[in-house]
C-alpha positions in Angstrom: 8.6 93.4 4.6 5.1 94.5 3.7 4.9 91.5 1.2 5.5 89.2 4.2 2.6 90.7 6.0 0.4 90.3 3.2 1.3 86.7 2.7 0.9 86.0 6.4 -2.4 87.8 6.5 -3.8 85.6 3.3 -2.3 82.3 4.7 -4.2 83.3 8.2 -7.4 83.8 6.1 -7.3 80.3 4.2 -6.6 78.3 7.5 -9.8 80.0 9.3 -11.5 79.4 6.1 -10.5 75.7 5.9 -11.9 75.3 9.5 -14.9 77.4 8.8 -15.3 74.4 5.8 -14.9 71.8 8.0 -17.2 72.9 10.3 -20.0 73.8 7.9 -19.5 70.1 6.2 -19.7 68.4 9.8 -23.0 70.2 10.6 -24.6 69.3 7.3 -23.3 66.1 7.3 -24.6 65.7 11.0 -28.1 67.3 10.2 -29.3 67.7 6.4 -32.0 70.6 7.9 -28.5 73.3 8.6 -28.1 73.2 4.8 -29.8 76.5 4.4 -28.6 78.1 7.7 -25.1 77.1 6.7 -25.4 78.4 3.2 -27.2 81.8 4.4 -23.9 82.4 6.7 -21.6 81.7 3.7 -24.0 83.7 1.2 -23.5 86.5 3.9 -19.9 86.2 4.5 -19.0 86.1 0.5 -21.5 89.3 0.4 -19.7 91.2 3.4 -16.3 90.0 1.5 -16.9 91.6 -1.8 -18.7 94.4 -0.3 -15.8 95.2 1.8 -13.4 94.4 -1.8 -15.7 97.1 -3.6 -15.6 99.6 -0.8 -11.7 99.6 -0.3 -11.6 99.8 -4.2 -13.6 102.9 -4.2 -11.6 104.6 -1.4 -8.3 103.7 -3.1 -9.7 104.5 -6.3 -8.7 101.3 -7.6 -10.3 98.6 -9.2 -9.0 95.7 -6.7 -10.7 92.4 -8.8 -8.6 93.5 -11.8 -5.1 92.4 -9.7 -7.1 88.9 -10.3 -6.8 86.5 -13.3 -10.1 84.7 -12.9 -9.4 82.2 -15.5 -6.2 80.9 -13.8 -8.3 80.6 -10.2 -8.6 76.6 -10.2 
């Protein structure tokens, strides 16, 4: 049951990221001057995400990034 919950939340996260990517692309397509602003938003998001992974790892005393085989990501 807990595994399904993880799957559900990851699917939801992907859906939201897909929508954010589409919106980002439309914004920049319509106005190239938005590129820096949108890029900054993505940098902030990714920084917060990796910061959260590091913090949760410290709290749980686990290196969460070792769960992922980065060479297999395509």
